[in-house]
N, C-alpha and C positions, 0 to 999 in steps of 0.2 A: 272160324269164329274165334274171337279173342277170348282168352281165359278170363274168368270172372275175377281172378286175383290181380289182374293187370289193369292198366289204363285208369288208375285211380288218382292221377295228378290233379284233376279238376276239383274234386271234393275232399281230397286228403292233403293236408298241409305238410310242407317240408318240416321235418323235425330231426335235428341232430341229437346225438347222445348228450345228456345233460353234463354241463361243465360244473366242476366244484366252484364254490364261491371264491372270488379273487383273493380275499384275505386268508382263506384256508390254503389254497394251492401255492401261494407265495411263500409258504413256510416249509415246503419240502420239494423234492425233485420227482415226485410221482407224476404220472401222466395226468393231465388236467381234466380229461373227460372219461366217463365210464363207457363201457361197451354196451351196445344194444342188447336188450333181452331178445329172445328168439322172435316173439310176436312183433316187437317193434321193427326188427330187421326185415321180417317178411312184409310188414306193412309198407315200409319205406322203399323196399325193392319193388313193390307192386306199383309204385308211382311211375316207373319207367314206361314211356309211351311205345317202346319197341318200334322206333321209327325206321323207315326204310334205309336211310343213310345214317349210320350211327357215328355222329361226329365225335362222341366220347372216345370211341375206339380209334378213330382216325387220328385224334390228337394225343393219344397215349403212345409214347415211344415204343412200348412193347406190343402195341395193338392188341391189348387184352380183349377177350370176348365179353365185353362188359354187359351188353343187353342180354346175352344168353345166360350168364350166371346170375344176373338180377332176376330173370324170369324163373330160373330154378329155385332161387332163394324165396321168391314170392309164393312159389308152389310148395314150399316146405321140403324141397329135395336138396337138403343141405350138403350131403356128401357129394352129390353130383356137382353142385355149385362149387365146392372146394376143388374137386378134381379138375374142373374146367378152368378155374382161376389159376390153379397151380400149373396148368399145362403150358402157359406162356411166361410165367414169372417164377423165379427161384425164391423170391421173398415177398409174396403178396401182402402179408400182414405188416411188413415193414413199409412197403410203399403206401399201404392204406393209412399209415400213421404220418409219414413225413413228406409224401408227394405234395406239391402245391396244386391240389385239385382245382382250386379256383382259377388257376391259369391253364390247366390241361383239361381233364375229362369233364369235370363239373362246369367249368367255365364255358364249355362248348356243348353243353347239354341242350337238346332241342326245346325241352319244356322250360329251361331257363330263359331262352329267347322269347318264349310265349308269355313270360311274366308270372309263371307259377312256381318258380324256384327250382333249381336243379335237383335231380335225384342225388341223394347223399352217398355217392359212389364210394368214396374213400372209407367212410364209416362202415358201410356194408362189407367192403373188401376186408377190412380189419376183422370184423365179426366172423366172416366165413372161415378164415384160417385159424383164428384164435379158438373158435369152436372145434375145428378139426383137430387141433393139438389136444384139446381136452377130451375129445371122444376117441383119441387114438387112431385117427384116420390118416395122419401124416406118415407116409411110408418111409422106411429107411432108404438110404441111398444104396442101391445095389449095383456094384460095378459090373460092367459087361465082361465078356470073355477076354482074358488077357491077350493083349497084342504084342507083348514083349518089348514095349517101348515106354520111356518115361518122359515126363514133362515137368519143367520147373516154372512155377508161377511166382513172380516177384511182386509182392504186394497182396495183403489179405483184406483189401477193401471190397466193395460190392462187385466191381468188375472182375477182380481176381478170384473171388469166391464163386461167382457165377460160372466163369470159365472152368474152374477146377471141378465143379460139380458135373458139368456136361462132359468134360474130358474123362473123368472117372467113370461116368456112365457108359462111355464108349470103350472102356477097357484099358485105359492107360494108367500106369503108375504115376501118381501126381504128388509133387512136393511143392508146398507153399512156403515161401521165405518172406518173413516180415520182421522189420526192425523193432516193432513194439513187442511187449511181452504177452499181449493178448491179440487174437485175430479180430478182424472187423473193420480196421481202418477208422475212418471218420464215423462209421456207425457206432463204434465202441467209444472212441475218444473225442470226437468232434461234436456230435449231436447230443444235447443235454437229455437227461432222463425224463424231463417233463414232456418231451416230444417222443422219446423212444427209450423205454425202460430197458436196461441192459440185459436182463434175463431173456428178453425177446430175441436179442442178437446172439447171446451165448448158446441158446438151444439150437439155433441154425448152425453155428460153428460145431457144436457137439455132434450134430447129425452128420456133418461132413467128416469129422474125425472117425466116427463109428463106421462110416462107409469106406475107410481105408485111405483117405487122403492124409498124407504125412505133413504135419506143420512143423516148421523150424522157426519158432518164435524167438525174439531177441537176436535175430540174425540180420546183420547189416551188410547188404551186398556192397562191395567196395572195401569193407574192412575185414569181414570174415571170409569172403571169397570174392574174386573178381567176376565180371560177367563172362569172361573167357573160361574161368573155372567151371561155372555152371553149364556153359555150352559143351564142355568136355564130359561132364557128368550125365547130361540128359540129351535126349534126341531132339527136343525143341524147348524154347524158352519163351515165356510171355512176360513182358514188362507191363505191369498194371499198378504202378506206384502211386498214381494220383498226383496232385500238385499241392505242395505244402508251404512253399516259400511265401511269406507275407510280403505284399507290395509295400514299397518304401513310402514314407511320408516325408517329402523333402521340404521341411519347414524349419525355421529357427527353433532350436530347443527340442526337436522331435526325438533326438537320441539321448536326451538327458544331459546332465552337467558332466563335469570332468570326472566325477566319481560314479557316473552311471545312474545317478538319482534323477527321478522325474522323467519327463518325456512320455512317450506312448509305448505301451506294450502290445505285442501281437495278439490278435484275437485267439488264435489257435493255442498259444501258450496258456492263455487264461482258461479256455475251455478244457484243454487236456488236464490241467491241474485240477479243475473242479471235478471232472469225471473220474480221475484217479482217486480223489478223496472219497468219491462215492463207492469205489471198490474197496476202500479201507487201506489204500496204499499210503506210505510215507512220502510226502511231497514237500521237501524243504522250503521251496520258494512260496508255497502256500502257507506253510506253518509259520514262516517268519513275516507274513503279511504282505509280501510283494505281490502275490497273485490272488489275494483274498480281498473282496470288496467290503467286508464287514465294517460298518460304522463310517464308511467313506462316501464322499461326494464323487460320483462316477460319471464320466463323460465318454460315450461311445461314438466313434466317428464312422459313418457308413449307413447305407440304407438297404442292404441285402439281407438274406436270411441269416447269415452269420452274425450280422449286427443285432438282429432280433434275438438270436440265441444268447448273445453277450448281455444285452440289457436285462433279459429275463433271468439269466443266471445271477447277475449282480443283485437283483431284487431278492432272490432266494438266499443269497449269502448274507443278507442283512445290511445292504448299503443304506446310507442315510438318505441319499437322493440319487436318481439315475436320469441322465439326460442323453438324448440321441441327437447328434447334429447330422443333417443330411442336406446336400447342396441343391437338390431339386425339391419339388413339392411332393405331397402325398400321392397324387395321381401318377407321378412319374417315377416312383421308387421301384426298384427291382424286386424287393422282398414281397412276401405274401401279405396281402391286406388282412387276412385272418390273424396272422402273427402280430401285426401292428395293433389290431383290436385287442388281442390277448394281453399285449404288453401295456397298453393304455389302462386296461382294467386293473392290472397289477400295480400301477403307479408310476409307470415310465412317462417322462415328459419328452415329447418330440419337438425339436426346434427346426422346422422346415426352412428351406432356402437359407442355409447357413453352412459355413465351412471354416475349419480352423485356419488361423493365419500364423500363429506363433505360440510357443509354450514358454512362459516366463517363470521367474522364481516364485517360490511360495505357492505353487499350485494355481497360478493365474493362466487361464487359457484365453488368448485373444482370438476372437472369431470375427468372421466377415459375413455381412448380410449379402445374399445372392439374389439374382433374378434370372428368369429364363429368357434367353435371347433367341437368335435364329437357330433353325434346325441344323444339326451337324450331319456328318456322312451317314450316320445310322438312322437318320430321320427324327431323332429326338431333339428337342430344343436344348441347346447347350447352356449350362449355367455360366453366368458372368457376374462380376462384382456389382453390387447395387450401390449407387451413390449415397444411400442412407448411412453407409459407413460401418465401422467396427463396433463390437461390444465385447464385454469380458465375462468370463465364467470362472468359478472356483472349482477345481478338481483335485482330489487326492489321488485319483487313479484315472488315467486316460487309456482307452483301448482302441486300437485302430483295426477296423474291420473293413478293409478296402479291397478284399479279394486275394486270390492266390496265384502265384506264378510257378512255373516248373523249376525244379532244382537243376543244376548243371550235371545231368546224368552222364554225359561222356566222361567228365572228369571224376565224378563220384564213383562210377562203375569201372574206371580204368579202361574205358572203351572209346578212345578218341574217334574211331571210325563210325560210331553210331550217329546216323544222320538226324539232325534236329532242325526245327524252324528257327526263325529269328526271335521267336518268343520262348525258345527252349523246349517246346513240345516235340515229342518224337514223331518223325515223319514215317508214314507207312504207305505202302502201295494200296490204292483205293479198292482194288479187287481182292488181293491176297491177304491184306492187312499185315504183311511182313515188312519189317524195317529194312534198312540198308544192309543188315547182317543176315546171312543165310540161316534160316531156321529160328530166327528171333522175331517174334511178333510183339505188337503193342496194342493196348486198348484202354478205354476209359478216359479219365481226365488228362492223363499224360499225353494223349493224342489230341483230344478236342478242346482242352483247356477246362478250367473250373466249370462244372455243370451240375446237373441234378443226379441224384442216386439212381433214378429210374433209367436215365441215359447210360449210366455205368453198367447197369444190369443188361440193358440191350446190347451194349458193346461187348460185354463178356460173353453173351450168347452168340453173337456174330463171330467173334474171334475164335471161339471154341470150334465152331463149324469150319472155319477156314483152316485152323490148325489140323483138325481131323482129316480134312481133304488132302492137305499137304503131306501129312504123315503116312496116309494110306498110299499115296503116289510114290513116296520115298521107299516104302516097304516093297511095293510092287516092282519098282525099278531095281532094287537090290536083289530081289528074287530072280528077276530076268538075267541080271548080270552074273549071278551065281550059276 
């Protein structure tokens, strides 16, 4: 018999945590929505239909046990709900905040298909672990019995941190090398605070440090040590650098004039500067106005989640106006529709079916109207110039948010023998997840290309298992040979 606290989706409406008023939240970098109160979380979790085929879990890259921890939450068994949520994810409260649930779990919720509105899975997930932190239920990272072997992890983003946690739990000495002065990668420096407040990330990093993982921050592999140096120091190496190189905008004036003035700046430069200011750092290019949108007419080019981060950051910095150019229409944009809605509420203007054509003097952006033509190889209708012609915009600051490509790691790391694809991503064996170099593994965006944080966590989990298997076999073979 069904529990009385469940199957309430018919007579209980979908209710997300209340968002602060747009005019209030546009003045700061705090998260825009409050957390559920306990009763509200239990009520919303109780809307889950406990369907026989949980499409929410199927479409979650981590295959989280979503219906199960929703049921436990609805029954008030909050510690058990946390423990189950934590069993498959190293960062559930982070995923609850930044995953595009409308494209993953909630977008595939059975009761969403029935017209009753999806269960608010992300908001409940955020509540479960935030509550666990407050209650002291989040356990410290306890390393397993020492195996007498060490592992180097290059990159302190979600893939690297996840792998480091699992490897430390398996008894390895783990060293994480990252070129930034704080761990977290894009969680720390790429994603704005209004989506992910930084103390949420830092408490995860602090937990890993307390568990004995050794962090080498401000350490650039290639400058401070070569890849071969790390291979000599450690028994195995994981490359989890992510992809950071901004895609080029091959248009007249895109690189600015002869003095480097004007043109388009990279989205990540803009976001990193903003996040660093949030930490209280000195950021010369922000302080001199180059990367500060205050008082400016801002144009952001792109339609993904990074573009949404840029437009909403510009609003909070006090831009005079913020416009977003995207070459397809709203229905065909890759970014979260929720983020578009939040941006519109905060005052961003979207100019759909438009693309930049040139950047001219005195802040003039010449743009081209687009239309959707025949489907391309991906099945999406390809944008093409519309005979309606060009139009112009004024912009004091243009930000390109066109996605990211891999850096030239073989050259950067001094490892020309490291195998990479024609896109620069690192090639790995599909079964062992090892690169062309013995004992060197890779995971996350540097393998799959720019993707979601939840996929990076999944990749970190998978590669930790593969590395553990390889290191155990290596130790066994060494023991036999001795």
